[in-house]
Phi, psi and omega in degrees: 000135177273125182292150177290126180271117181278310184253358178093357180276170182277143175266145177229163178295130177293146181276348183248315185247166173278082184203163170259145181229139178286129181293338184264305187256358178066015175294135180254141176242120180263157180298144174273129182236130178259118178287139177221151180252152167232134184228130173269103179273121182248151174224085186067240180264024178242149179236137179273124175238152182230165171233142179280159175288337190297355182097353175293117191278346184278153176284154179214167172277164175294144182208167177177161180277148177282132178273159181303129178081004184260139175282163177298320179296320177293325177298317179301309181300317181294311183297316179298316180294315181296320189273328182225004176061038178237160178245147182230163177213184179050053182282126182231138178292139177248307182175183181218165180205128171291142180231093188296333184301328181236018181054043185245159165244111180276128180242118185265140180224162170242138179219147180261144177294135178291314190211137181286094181241167177290139175286129172247098188289131172277117190264010175284332183240330188246147176256343185200147170217132187209143175275138177233137171281164183306321184275355178246007179299136176294158178254156175238137182280349180227067185282072181255356184263161175301321179305309183287330173298319180291319178298317179294323177297321176294314180305320183272012177061032179267343175225000000 
């Protein structure tokens, strides 16, 4: 992204903060970060995993971007309802991870299913949604993401 030039001078990396600073007027431009949630939806000893339509073959947790004026908790409820037509409660913070690929801050949560209902998959983004017990969860050969840390925490009965 090209920073907005106020006085027309060049911006350089600030020596103290993660920001650009104008050499002339000292205006600072900070990185734009889009908050997004990842949620481990549990139903007792089962975890809901999904697959994207994009052809990415690995399983993932439900996720989505926070809309303007929306709390993280409201985003979780909305995304779960939109993507699999389920409702959740007992939302608990798990952890976070910066995700530079999309200028995002991923915020991970765990939430419990309100009622054991049939999944009604939203097919604009997802190709699959499925419940897995702890002993049948798929493995990932490169578990460096918050998603896979959370899946492993569920597998190990830590969440």
